[in-house]
DOROLUM-538327 format. One line per 10 residues: number of its first residue (from 1); for each residue x, y, z of N, C-alpha, C, O. Coordinates in steps of 0.2 Angstrom, whole numbers. Example, Ala and Ser with C-alpha at 12.3 -4.5 7.8 and 13.67 -1.06 7.14 Angstrom:
2
1> 66:-28:39:62:-22:39:66:-16:39:71:-17:42 ~ 64:-11:35:68:-5:36:64:0:39:67:6:40
***
This chain:
247
1> 628:-100:775:622:-100:770:625:-98:764:630:-94:763 ~ 623:-102:759:625:-101:752:623:-95:748:617:-94:749 ~ 627:-92:745:625:-86:741:627:-87:734:633:-89:733 ~ 623:-87:729:624:-88:722:624:-81:719:619:-78:719 ~ 630:-80:716:630:-73:712:632:-75:705:637:-78:703 ~ 628:-73:700:629:-74:693:629:-67:690:625:-63:690 ~ 635:-66:686:636:-60:683:637:-61:675:641:-66:673 ~ 633:-58:671:634:-59:664:637:-52:661:634:-47:661 ~ 643:-53:659:647:-47:657:645:-46:649:646:-51:645 ~ 643:-40:647:641:-39:641:646:-36:636:647:-38:630
11> 650:-31:639:655:-28:635:659:-24:640:657:-23:646 ~ 665:-22:638:669:-18:642:668:-10:641:673:-6:643 ~ 663:-9:637:663:-2:635:661:3:641:658:1:646 ~ 663:9:640:662:14:646:655:15:647:653:17:653 ~ 651:15:642:644:17:643:640:11:646:634:12:647 ~ 643:5:648:639:0:651:636:1:657:640:4:662 ~ 630:0:659:627:0:665:626:-6:668:625:-11:665 ~ 625:-7:675:624:-13:678:618:-12:682:616:-7:686 ~ 613:-17:682:607:-18:685:608:-24:690:609:-29:688 ~ 607:-22:697:608:-28:702:601:-30:703:596:-27:705
21> 600:-37:702:594:-40:703:594:-45:709:599:-49:709 ~ 590:-45:714:589:-49:720:583:-54:718:578:-52:717 ~ 584:-61:718:579:-65:717:579:-71:721:585:-73:723 ~ 574:-75:723:574:-81:727:577:-87:723:577:-87:717 ~ 580:-91:727:584:-97:724:579:-101:719:581:-104:714 ~ 573:-101:721:568:-105:717:567:-102:710:564:-106:705 ~ 570:-96:709:569:-93:702:576:-94:698:577:-91:693 ~ 581:-96:701:588:-96:699:589:-98:691:591:-94:687 ~ 586:-104:690:587:-106:683:584:-102:678:586:-100:673 ~ 578:-101:679:574:-97:674:576:-90:674:577:-87:668
31> 579:-87:679:581:-80:679:588:-80:675:589:-75:671 ~ 592:-85:676:598:-86:672:597:-86:664:600:-83:660 ~ 591:-90:662:590:-90:655:587:-84:653:589:-82:647 ~ 583:-80:657:580:-74:654:586:-68:654:586:-64:649 ~ 591:-69:658:596:-64:658:600:-65:651:603:-61:648 ~ 601:-72:650:605:-73:643:601:-71:637:604:-68:633 ~ 594:-71:638:590:-69:632:591:-61:631:591:-59:626 ~ 591:-58:637:592:-51:637:599:-48:634:599:-44:631 ~ 604:-52:636:611:-51:634:611:-51:626:615:-47:623 ~ 607:-55:623:607:-56:616:604:-50:613:606:-48:607
41> 599:-47:616:595:-41:613:599:-34:613:598:-30:609 ~ 604:-33:618:607:-27:618:614:-28:621:616:-33:624 ~ 618:-22:621:625:-23:623:627:-18:628:633:-17:629 ~ 623:-14:631:625:-9:636:622:-9:643:623:-5:647 ~ 619:-14:644:616:-15:651:618:-23:654:617:-27:650 ~ 622:-23:659:624:-29:662:619:-31:668:618:-26:672 ~ 616:-37:669:612:-39:674:616:-43:679:619:-48:677 ~ 617:-41:685:620:-45:690:615:-48:695:611:-44:698 ~ 614:-54:695:609:-58:699:612:-61:706:617:-64:705 ~ 608:-60:711:610:-63:717:604:-67:720:599:-65:720
51> 605:-73:721:600:-78:723:601:-81:730:606:-83:732 ~ 596:-80:734:596:-82:741:589:-84:743:584:-83:739 ~ 587:-86:749:581:-86:752:578:-79:752:581:-75:753 ~ 571:-79:751:568:-72:751:569:-68:757:570:-63:757 ~ 568:-72:763:569:-68:769:576:-66:770:577:-60:773 ~ 581:-69:768:588:-67:768:589:-61:764:592:-56:766 ~ 586:-61:758:586:-55:753:583:-49:756:586:-43:756 ~ 577:-50:759:574:-44:762:578:-41:768:578:-35:769 ~ 581:-45:772:585:-43:778:591:-39:775:593:-34:778 ~ 594:-41:770:599:-37:767:597:-31:764:600:-25:765
61> 591:-30:761:588:-24:758:587:-19:764:588:-14:764 ~ 583:-22:769:582:-18:775:588:-15:779:588:-10:781 ~ 593:-19:778:599:-17:782:604:-13:777:610:-12:779 ~ 602:-11:772:605:-6:768:608:-8:761:611:-4:757 ~ 607:-15:759:609:-17:752:604:-13:747:599:-11:749 ~ 607:-12:741:603:-8:737:602:-11:730:605:-8:725 ~ 599:-16:729:597:-19:723:593:-14:719:589:-10:721 ~ 593:-15:712:589:-11:708:582:-14:707:577:-11:706 ~ 582:-21:707:576:-25:706:576:-30:711:581:-33:713 ~ 570:-31:714:569:-37:719:563:-41:717:558:-38:716
71> 564:-48:717:558:-52:716:557:-56:723:562:-59:725 ~ 551:-57:725:550:-60:731:546:-67:730:543:-67:725 ~ 547:-72:734:544:-78:733:537:-78:736:533:-83:736 ~ 535:-73:739:528:-72:742:526:-65:742:531:-60:742 ~ 520:-63:743:517:-56:743:519:-53:750:521:-47:750 ~ 519:-57:756:520:-54:762:527:-51:763:527:-45:766 ~ 532:-54:760:539:-51:761:539:-44:757:542:-40:759 ~ 536:-44:751:536:-38:747:532:-33:751:533:-27:750 ~ 526:-35:754:522:-30:758:526:-27:763:526:-21:765 ~ 530:-31:766:535:-29:772:539:-23:769:540:-18:773
81> 542:-24:763:547:-19:761:543:-13:759:545:-7:759 ~ 537:-14:756:532:-8:755:531:-4:761:531:2:761 ~ 529:-7:766:527:-4:772:533:0:775:533:5:778 ~ 539:-2:774:546:1:776:547:7:771:552:10:771 ~ 543:8:766:544:13:760:550:12:756:553:16:754 ~ 553:5:756:559:4:752:557:3:745:561:4:740 ~ 551:0:744:548:0:737:542:3:736:538:5:741 ~ 540:5:730:534:9:728:529:5:724:531:1:720 ~ 522:5:726:517:2:722:518:3:715:516:-1:710 ~ 520:9:713:521:11:706:525:7:702:523:5:696
91> 530:4:705:535:-1:701:534:-8:704:540:-11:705 ~ 528:-10:706:528:-17:709:522:-20:705:517:-18:704 ~ 524:-27:702:519:-31:699:520:-38:700:525:-40:702 ~ 514:-42:700:515:-49:700:518:-52:694:516:-50:689 ~ 523:-56:695:527:-58:690:526:-65:688:524:-67:682 ~ 526:-70:692:525:-77:691:521:-81:696:520:-78:702 ~ 517:-86:695:514:-90:699:517:-97:700:520:-100:695 ~ 517:-101:706:520:-107:706:514:-112:710:509:-109:712 ~ 516:-118:711:512:-122:715:516:-127:719:522:-128:718 ~ 513:-131:724:516:-135:728:515:-142:726:510:-144:724
101> 520:-147:727:519:-154:726:523:-158:732:527:-155:736 ~ 521:-164:733:524:-168:738:529:-173:733:527:-175:728 ~ 535:-173:736:540:-177:732:543:-183:736:542:-183:742 ~ 545:-188:732:549:-193:736:555:-195:731:555:-192:725 ~ 560:-199:733:566:-200:729:563:-205:723:559:-209:724 ~ 566:-204:717:564:-207:711:565:-215:712:561:-219:709 ~ 569:-217:716:571:-224:717:565:-228:722:565:-234:722 ~ 562:-224:725:557:-226:730:551:-229:726:549:-227:721 ~ 548:-234:728:542:-238:725:535:-235:726:530:-237:724 ~ 535:-229:730:529:-226:732:525:-223:725:529:-220:721
111> 519:-225:725:515:-222:719:512:-216:721:512:-214:727 ~ 509:-213:716:505:-206:717:499:-207:722:495:-212:721 ~ 499:-203:727:493:-203:732:487:-200:728:487:-195:725 ~ 481:-203:730:475:-202:727:471:-196:731:468:-192:728 ~ 472:-196:737:469:-191:741:473:-189:747:478:-192:749 ~ 471:-184:751:474:-181:757:475:-187:762:480:-187:766 ~ 470:-191:763:470:-196:768:476:-201:767:480:-203:772 ~ 477:-203:761:482:-207:759:489:-204:760:494:-207:763 ~ 489:-197:759:495:-193:760:497:-193:767:503:-194:769 ~ 492:-192:771:493:-191:779:496:-198:781:500:-198:785
121> 493:-204:779:495:-210:781:502:-211:780:506:-214:784 ~ 504:-210:774:511:-211:771:516:-206:776:521:-209:778 ~ 514:-200:777:518:-196:781:519:-199:788:524:-199:791 ~ 513:-202:791:514:-204:798:517:-211:798:521:-212:803 ~ 517:-215:793:520:-221:793:528:-221:791:532:-225:792 ~ 530:-215:788:536:-214:786:541:-215:791:540:-213:797 ~ 547:-218:790:552:-219:795:557:-213:796:561:-212:800 ~ 556:-208:791:559:-202:792:555:-196:793:548:-197:792 ~ 557:-190:794:553:-184:795:552:-181:788:555:-183:783 ~ 547:-177:788:545:-173:782:550:-167:780:551:-164:785
131> 552:-166:774:557:-161:773:553:-155:770:549:-155:765 ~ 554:-149:774:550:-143:772:556:-137:773:561:-138:776 ~ 554:-132:769:558:-126:770:555:-123:777:550:-125:779 ~ 559:-118:780:557:-115:786:550:-112:786:549:-108:782 ~ 546:-115:791:539:-113:790:537:-106:793:531:-104:792 ~ 542:-103:796:540:-96:798:543:-90:794:540:-85:794 ~ 548:-92:790:551:-86:787:552:-88:779:552:-83:775 ~ 553:-94:777:554:-95:770:547:-97:766:544:-101:769 ~ 546:-93:761:539:-94:758:537:-101:756:531:-103:758 ~ 541:-105:754:539:-112:752:537:-116:758:533:-120:758
141> 541:-115:764:539:-118:770:532:-115:773:528:-119:776 ~ 531:-108:772:525:-105:775:519:-108:771:514:-109:774 ~ 520:-108:764:514:-111:760:513:-118:762:507:-120:762 ~ 518:-122:763:517:-129:765:514:-130:772:509:-134:772 ~ 516:-126:776:512:-126:783:505:-124:782:500:-127:785 ~ 504:-119:778:497:-117:777:493:-123:774:487:-123:776 ~ 496:-126:769:492:-132:766:491:-137:771:485:-140:772 ~ 496:-139:775:495:-144:780:490:-143:785:486:-147:788 ~ 489:-136:787:484:-134:792:477:-135:789:473:-137:792 ~ 477:-132:783:470:-132:779:468:-139:778:462:-140:777
151> 472:-144:777:471:-151:775:469:-155:782:467:-161:781 ~ 471:-152:787:469:-155:794:475:-160:796:474:-164:800 ~ 481:-159:793:486:-164:794:491:-161:799:495:-165:802 ~ 492:-155:800:497:-151:804:498:-154:811:503:-155:813 ~ 492:-155:814:493:-157:821:496:-164:822:500:-165:827 ~ 495:-168:817:498:-175:817:505:-175:815:509:-180:818 ~ 507:-170:811:514:-171:809:519:-165:811:525:-165:809 ~ 516:-161:816:520:-155:817:526:-156:821:531:-152:822 ~ 527:-162:824:533:-164:827:537:-169:822:542:-172:825 ~ 535:-170:816:538:-175:812:541:-171:805:539:-174:800
161> 544:-166:806:547:-162:800:553:-159:801:555:-158:807 ~ 557:-158:796:564:-155:796:564:-149:792:561:-149:787 ~ 566:-143:795:566:-137:791:573:-135:788:578:-137:791 ~ 573:-133:782:579:-130:779:578:-123:777:573:-120:777 ~ 584:-120:776:585:-113:775:582:-111:769:581:-105:768 ~ 581:-115:764:578:-113:758:575:-119:754:576:-125:757 ~ 571:-118:749:567:-124:746:572:-129:743:570:-135:742 ~ 577:-126:740:582:-131:736:585:-136:741:586:-141:739 ~ 587:-133:747:589:-138:752:584:-143:754:586:-149:755 ~ 578:-141:755:573:-146:757:572:-151:752:571:-157:753
171> 572:-149:745:572:-154:740:578:-159:740:577:-165:739 ~ 584:-156:741:590:-160:741:590:-166:746:593:-171:745 ~ 587:-165:752:586:-170:757:583:-176:754:585:-182:756 ~ 578:-175:750:574:-180:747:578:-183:741:578:-189:740 ~ 581:-179:737:585:-181:732:591:-186:734:593:-190:730 ~ 593:-184:740:599:-189:742:596:-195:746:600:-199:748 ~ 589:-195:747:586:-201:750:587:-200:758:587:-206:761 ~ 589:-195:760:590:-194:768:583:-194:771:582:-196:777 ~ 578:-191:768:571:-190:770:567:-193:765:568:-192:759 ~ 561:-196:767:557:-200:762:553:-195:758:552:-196:752
181> 550:-190:761:545:-186:758:547:-178:759:550:-177:764 ~ 545:-174:755:546:-167:755:540:-163:752:537:-166:747 ~ 539:-157:754:534:-153:751:538:-147:748:541:-143:752 ~ 538:-146:741:542:-141:738:538:-138:732:532:-140:731 ~ 541:-133:729:538:-130:723:538:-135:717:543:-139:717 ~ 532:-135:714:532:-139:708:538:-138:703:541:-143:700 ~ 540:-132:702:546:-130:698:552:-133:700:556:-135:696 ~ 553:-134:707:559:-137:709:559:-144:707:564:-147:705 ~ 553:-148:708:553:-155:707:554:-156:699:557:-161:697 ~ 551:-152:695:551:-153:688:558:-153:685:560:-156:681
191> 562:-149:689:569:-148:686:574:-152:689:580:-151:688 ~ 572:-157:693:577:-162:697:575:-169:695:570:-171:696 ~ 580:-173:692:579:-179:690:580:-185:695:580:-191:694 ~ 581:-183:701:582:-188:707:576:-188:711:576:-192:716 ~ 571:-184:710:564:-185:713:559:-186:709:559:-184:703 ~ 553:-188:712:547:-189:708:541:-186:712:541:-186:718 ~ 536:-183:708:530:-180:712:525:-186:713:523:-190:709 ~ 523:-186:720:518:-191:721:511:-188:723:507:-191:725 ~ 511:-181:724:505:-178:725:505:-171:723:510:-167:725 ~ 500:-169:719:499:-162:717:495:-158:722:489:-160:722
201> 497:-153:725:493:-150:730:488:-145:726:491:-140:723 ~ 482:-145:728:477:-141:725:478:-133:727:480:-132:733 ~ 478:-129:722:479:-122:724:475:-119:729:477:-115:733 ~ 469:-121:730:464:-118:735:466:-121:742:463:-118:747 ~ 470:-125:742:472:-128:749:477:-124:753:479:-125:758 ~ 480:-119:749:485:-114:752:484:-107:749:481:-106:744 ~ 488:-102:752:488:-96:749:491:-96:742:495:-100:741 ~ 488:-92:737:491:-92:731:498:-90:731:501:-85:734 ~ 502:-94:727:510:-93:727:511:-88:721:512:-90:715 ~ 513:-82:723:514:-77:719:521:-74:720:523:-73:725
211> 524:-73:714:531:-70:714:530:-63:712:530:-61:706 ~ 530:-58:717:529:-51:714:537:-48:713:541:-50:716 ~ 537:-44:708:543:-40:706:542:-33:707:537:-30:706 ~ 548:-30:710:548:-22:711:554:-19:708:560:-22:709 ~ 554:-13:705:560:-9:704:560:-5:710:556:-1:712 ~ 567:-4:712:568:0:718:570:7:717:571:11:721 ~ 571:9:710:572:15:708:569:16:701:567:12:698 ~ 570:23:699:567:24:692:572:26:687:571:29:682 ~ 578:23:688:584:24:683:582:21:677:578:16:677 ~ 584:24:671:582:22:665:584:14:664:580:10:661
221> 590:12:666:592:5:664:588:0:669:587:-5:667 ~ 586:3:675:582:-2:679:575:-3:676:573:-9:676 ~ 572:2:674:565:1:671:565:-2:664:561:-6:663 ~ 571:-2:661:571:-6:654:572:-13:656:568:-17:652 ~ 576:-15:661:576:-22:663:570:-25:666:567:-30:664 ~ 567:-20:670:560:-22:673:555:-23:668:551:-28:668 ~ 554:-19:663:549:-20:658:551:-26:654:546:-29:652 ~ 557:-27:652:559:-33:649:556:-40:652:554:-44:648 ~ 556:-40:658:554:-46:662:546:-47:661:544:-53:662 ~ 543:-42:659:535:-43:659:533:-43:651:527:-43:650
231> 538:-43:647:536:-44:640:533:-51:639:536:-56:642 ~ 529:-52:634:525:-58:633:531:-64:631:530:-69:633 ~ 535:-62:627:540:-67:624:545:-69:630:547:-75:631 ~ 546:-64:635:550:-66:641:546:-71:645:549:-76:647 ~ 540:-69:647:536:-73:651:535:-80:648:535:-85:652 ~ 534:-81:642:533:-87:639:539:-92:640:538:-98:640 ~ 545:-90:641:551:-94:642:550:-97:649:554:-102:650 ~ 546:-95:653:546:-97:660:542:-104:661:542:-107:666 ~ 537:-105:656:532:-110:656:536:-117:656:533:-122:660 ~ 541:-118:653:544:-125:653:547:-127:660:548:-133:661
241> 548:-122:664:551:-123:671:545:-125:675:546:-127:681 ~ 539:-125:673:533:-126:677:529:-120:680:525:-121:684 ~ 532:-114:679:529:-108:682:522:-107:678:521:-109:672 ~ 518:-103:681:512:-100:677:513:-93:677:515:-90:682 ~ 511:-90:671:512:-83:670:505:-79:672:500:-82:672 ~ 506:-73:674:501:-69:676:496:-67:670:499:-65:665 ~ 490:-69:671:485:-68:665:484:-61:664:480:-59:659
***
């Protein structure tokens, strides 16, 4: 499994503190940009970011990893850590919202689908399986399955999909044209020039896609970084990636 670690070194001064941030792969680009913004503001706190699938991050935390801040791609995994008393409600807030889309390769001649029936027909006629993130453990896949069930499509395609360990991999199958269609986060599709969106999935068709953030301790540097992420100026930088901010 791929692990992406991004370290932004701010200075070599003795008073420099490090804040370890765990975040889902679907937030990697936006978090990198926010860390860069933070680096410009001050020079005594270094943010080290680790990006993996949410379930992988949660298992690491459960098994003893000790990040200072954790962002989940869904509420359920954050609830799990709260039940384990690893995080506290006191330092937990909803950070960003996302949405789901159906994608195909940019070279394909498929036009945007008008309704769910058209989408279902396209899935059934496709010569390849549908690309999804893992539907039992990875939030993007769990949301996609939730949508397919609510739309009444799941029974017809439940043997016609391929699961990936994270949403980025699910998108890449379509980007390489290995698979004709995939269901991914809107933010993933917006940031990739090899795929195009052929269907915007209505939010009411699945559970709300929320990225909660939690501070796992009350160290001064942890809470300073945590608060930075919720500043209006910080949140406004996420909009260009296709995220929605908490109202």
